[in-house]
GUBA-771101 format. One record per residue (C-alpha): x, y, z. Coordinates in nm, 3 decimals. Layout:
REM GUBA-771101
X|Y|Z .
...
This chain:
REM GUBA-771101
1.146|8.397|12.031 .
0.893|8.572|11.734 .
0.888|8.865|11.956 .
1.260|8.922|12.027 .
1.329|8.932|11.619 .
1.084|9.164|11.544 .
1.161|9.398|11.843 .
1.577|9.334|11.679 .
1.454|9.434|11.316 .
1.273|9.703|11.464 .
1.581|9.890|11.664 .
1.748|9.807|11.379 .
1.499|10.039|11.108 .
1.539|10.312|11.394 .
1.902|10.309|11.403 .
1.935|10.266|11.005 .
1.698|10.594|10.940 .
1.876|10.769|11.236 .
2.245|10.740|11.022 .
2.034|10.778|10.705 .
1.884|11.108|10.826 .
2.243|11.277|10.938 .
2.396|11.128|10.592 .
2.090|11.218|10.371 .
2.098|11.545|10.536 .
2.433|11.664|10.393 .
2.383|11.452|10.055 .
2.082|11.601|9.874 .
2.204|11.962|9.910 .
2.561|11.845|9.793 .
2.355|11.671|9.501 .
2.129|11.987|9.411 .
2.473|12.185|9.356 .
2.654|11.944|9.116 .
2.330|11.940|8.918 .
2.283|12.358|8.900 .
2.680|12.344|8.848 .
2.618|12.115|8.554 .
2.308|12.277|8.424 .
2.544|12.596|8.428 .
2.766|12.455|8.228 .
3.083|12.544|8.486 .
3.225|12.247|8.433 .
3.436|12.319|8.064 .
3.583|12.640|8.189 .
3.728|12.439|8.485 .
3.875|12.138|8.261 .
4.006|12.421|8.037 .
4.278|12.503|8.359 .
4.332|12.234|8.465 .
4.422|12.082|8.155 .
4.852|12.184|8.171 .
4.823|11.971|8.454 .
4.698|11.654|8.303 .
4.993|11.672|8.091 .
5.223|11.611|8.418 .
5.070|11.228|8.406 .
5.119|11.188|8.080 .
4.738|11.282|7.966 .
4.623|11.492|7.686 .
4.434|11.840|7.804 .
4.128|11.726|7.707 .
4.101|11.447|7.945 .
4.112|11.735|8.222 .
3.748|11.736|8.143 .
3.654|11.353|8.237 .
3.874|11.462|8.554 .
3.682|11.743|8.669 .
3.327|11.623|8.568 .
3.445|11.302|8.809 .
3.529|11.510|9.055 .
3.266|11.758|9.075 .
3.008|11.484|8.982 .
3.038|11.104|8.997 .
3.264|10.824|8.887 .
2.945|10.745|8.637 .
2.982|11.058|8.432 .
3.393|11.082|8.450 .
3.387|10.764|8.321 .
3.118|10.825|8.048 .
3.347|11.068|7.932 .
3.652|10.898|7.977 .
3.489|10.643|7.763 .
3.407|10.896|7.467 .
3.758|11.024|7.452 .
3.921|10.711|7.408 .
3.900|10.665|7.028 .
3.888|11.039|6.959 .
4.246|11.080|7.166 .
4.367|10.748|7.059 .
4.406|10.699|7.445 .
4.599|10.320|7.518 .
4.548|10.135|7.770 .
4.863|10.287|7.990 .
4.644|10.649|7.961 .
4.313|10.496|7.997 .
4.488|10.289|8.329 .
4.613|10.666|8.454 .
4.312|10.866|8.412 .
4.097|10.564|8.542 .
4.280|10.580|8.847 .
4.302|10.988|8.928 .
3.937|10.924|8.866 .
3.960|10.689|9.161 .
4.106|10.889|9.449 .
3.965|11.230|9.325 .
3.581|11.141|9.265 .
3.206|11.301|9.350 .
3.378|11.538|9.576 .
3.080|11.767|9.671 .
2.896|11.484|9.789 .
3.216|11.353|9.978 .
3.403|11.581|10.171 .
2.997|11.775|10.229 .
2.972|11.413|10.437 .
3.358|11.423|10.567 .
3.312|11.759|10.701 .
2.984|11.657|10.872 .
3.192|11.339|11.019 .
3.450|11.668|11.135 .
3.724|11.711|10.890 .
3.758|12.032|10.762 .
3.750|12.094|10.374 .
3.994|12.282|10.349 .
4.243|12.016|10.441 .
4.013|11.761|10.252 .
4.008|11.937|9.883 .
4.387|11.969|9.860 .
4.395|11.666|9.987 .
4.242|11.471|9.728 .
4.303|11.675|9.434 .
4.683|11.640|9.512 .
4.673|11.261|9.634 .
4.444|11.215|9.284 .
4.682|11.407|9.075 .
5.063|11.289|9.228 .
4.862|10.914|9.169 .
4.840|10.983|8.788 .
5.209|11.125|8.776 .
5.358|10.822|8.952 .
5.125|10.566|8.690 .
5.248|10.767|8.393 .
5.605|10.777|8.490 .
5.608|10.412|8.525 .
5.409|10.304|8.181 .
5.688|10.620|8.040 .
5.930|10.442|8.133 .
5.902|10.052|8.149 .
5.676|10.127|7.770 .
5.399|9.853|7.881 .
5.058|9.884|7.800 .
5.060|10.056|7.514 .
4.778|9.867|7.350 .
4.400|9.993|7.243 .
4.205|9.931|7.538 .
3.859|9.751|7.496 .
3.533|9.917|7.618 .
3.282|9.699|7.772 .
3.079|9.912|7.958 .
2.913|10.254|7.909 .
2.727|10.447|8.174 .
2.414|10.669|8.182 .
2.412|11.017|7.974 .
2.561|11.315|8.161 .
2.377|11.537|8.162 .
2.080|11.354|8.174 .
1.705|11.561|8.243 .
1.573|11.685|8.585 .
1.280|11.364|8.596 .
1.525|11.133|8.528 .
1.859|11.290|8.763 .
1.545|11.299|9.046 .
1.465|10.917|9.004 .
1.810|10.761|8.995 .
1.879|11.022|9.318 .
1.604|10.852|9.459 .
1.730|10.450|9.349 .
2.017|10.558|9.485 .
1.885|10.705|9.843 .
1.689|10.371|9.836 .
1.975|10.157|9.770 .
2.185|10.356|10.037 .
1.889|10.311|10.304 .
1.916|9.933|10.228 .
2.257|9.824|10.222 .
2.273|10.058|10.552 .
2.024|9.860|10.692 .
2.210|9.514|10.572 .
2.548|9.664|10.734 .
2.462|9.749|11.045 .
2.221|9.413|11.113 .
2.556|9.196|11.017 .
2.761|9.380|11.219 .
2.524|9.386|11.536 .
2.539|9.005|11.456 .
2.922|8.957|11.395 .
2.952|9.159|11.694 .
2.778|8.915|11.925 .
2.928|8.605|11.788 .
3.275|8.778|11.806 .
3.395|8.803|11.519 .
3.484|9.161|11.435 .
3.660|9.168|11.723 .
3.835|8.899|11.586 .
3.835|9.093|11.221 .
4.005|9.368|11.437 .
4.273|9.191|11.552 .
4.341|9.076|11.200 .
4.359|9.429|11.045 .
4.542|9.570|11.334 .
4.852|9.555|11.167 .
4.733|9.739|10.858 .
4.510|9.990|11.029 .
4.793|10.053|11.301 .
5.042|10.205|11.146 .
4.813|10.435|10.936 .
4.668|10.586|11.345 .
4.353|10.383|11.237 .
4.247|10.197|11.573 .
3.991|9.960|11.704 .
3.771|10.231|11.755 .
3.762|10.261|11.393 .
3.866|10.004|11.231 .
3.518|9.881|11.132 .
3.432|10.181|10.972 .
3.670|10.212|10.773 .
3.707|9.831|10.611 .
3.292|9.927|10.550 .
3.415|10.222|10.387 .
3.695|10.053|10.225 .
3.452|9.792|10.043 .
3.138|9.967|10.066 .
3.200|10.312|9.985 .
3.242|10.616|10.218 .
2.886|10.715|10.128 .
2.830|10.426|10.389 .
3.137|10.435|10.590 .
3.075|10.779|10.632 .
2.724|10.778|10.748 .
2.842|10.531|11.024 .
3.151|10.723|11.115 .
2.914|11.078|11.117 .
2.695|10.886|11.406 .
3.022|10.757|11.586 .
3.183|11.095|11.578 .
2.914|11.290|11.675 .
2.859|11.018|11.986 .
3.255|11.101|12.056 .
3.341|10.749|12.063 .
3.622|10.826|11.846 .
3.944|11.026|11.870 .
3.998|11.306|11.612 .
4.323|11.132|11.542 .
4.114|10.828|11.425 .
3.797|11.013|11.235 .
4.117|11.195|11.061 .
4.317|10.890|10.986 .
4.042|10.675|10.867 .
3.819|10.932|10.673 .
4.152|10.999|10.451 .
4.183|10.683|10.398 .
3.833|10.625|10.288 .
3.825|10.909|10.077 .
4.107|10.782|9.843 .
4.082|10.415|9.870 .
3.661|10.327|9.928 .
3.447|10.113|9.733 .
3.676|9.866|9.591 .
3.496|9.626|9.433 .
3.233|9.838|9.249 .
3.514|10.093|9.121 .
3.768|9.835|9.053 .
3.471|9.690|8.830 .
3.352|10.002|8.689 .
3.709|10.151|8.544 .
3.804|9.785|8.496 .
3.515|9.803|8.208 .
3.697|10.070|8.033 .
4.067|9.911|8.000 .
4.199|10.028|8.335 .
4.501|9.753|8.406 .
4.319|9.628|8.740 .
4.677|9.575|8.870 .
4.690|9.968|8.929 .
4.358|10.016|9.026 .
4.347|9.735|9.313 .
4.617|9.675|9.503 .
4.791|9.959|9.351 .
4.531|10.186|9.505 .
4.475|9.989|9.815 .
4.866|10.018|9.855 .
4.923|10.401|9.695 .
4.633|10.486|9.987 .
4.847|10.337|10.250 .
5.128|10.471|10.202 .
4.971|10.804|10.175 .
4.833|10.782|10.503 .
5.097|10.670|10.688 .
5.288|10.989|10.592 .
5.027|11.153|10.709 .
5.037|10.992|11.010 .
5.414|11.060|11.056 .
5.387|11.394|10.997 .
4.988|11.465|11.251 .
5.265|11.291|11.488 .
5.435|11.630|11.496 .
5.132|11.830|11.520 .
4.989|11.950|11.816 .
4.589|11.825|11.929 .
4.526|12.193|11.905 .
4.548|12.210|11.518 .
4.468|11.803|11.493 .
4.135|12.057|11.610 .
4.120|12.279|11.372 .
4.169|12.015|11.117 .
3.947|11.729|11.247 .
3.662|11.898|11.525 .
3.403|11.637|11.565 .
3.095|11.810|11.702 .
2.980|11.592|11.960 .
2.580|11.608|12.080 .
2.576|11.403|12.359 .
2.744|11.472|12.682 .
2.967|11.203|12.843 .
2.654|11.129|13.101 .
2.407|11.056|12.783 .
2.698|10.885|12.616 .
2.725|10.580|12.945 .
2.360|10.562|12.931 .
2.354|10.435|12.535 .
């Protein structure tokens, strides 16, 4: 019995190492590139260019710097600047909610789009998809708040992230901690998935979620991974979907639907808590974001049904590294 447990842990450890290796090979270069962009000060000029767009969402142009920083770096960078803008710009709860929800949909683009590209979804599709959906979510919320006149009070800021623009050594330590955390989380997730599969619980969950995922074009093959991404984040779900995409076990249309959904709706617990600590309205950040993402991917499915398989492969074309004979052995 003990030998079987040790063997199970060893196999799980090797599987985790393989998933993380695939993930880190695309994440680390993207993280380095983002740090270089931050050091060179390129965020500022980009933010000035996007300032007029922010007004469409009922936000001052200066808020564009927070959105751009969040898109090109991460949620923490965008929220740090947002926290610092609340009082100087006299942002109310409605505006903080709008900006926070735009960050929820569009953040960490270099890393997350690189992960998605490794799974097969082309950056030329996903970059405008993330930008447009993030902006559209902000415009919808901005108009709702403008028409209803709700949430006009001053938000209460309970959280502040680490200082953006930290030196190279703190950045290196932070990145190393993140990589370690990702490894431990993926190890835990894979182990839990294996146990749930053996107990038959995963099949039960798939049946429960089928009415939710099927209208978005996400079948049983991709449903489990989508749930992981929804709860934990695209870095975790994306790492596993990269492996499955390379095995050829998930059809391209399902990969497109799953990655598109995970891209704009992931890490719903962690991210919702983060933006909530800045005074973002929880109804918009959690159920609002999930419903909005569901509608977006449902509409994407309706459009994709009119496209040929050849066109879909131009948008999502995962490169398998195992032959069908090799896959059957596994």
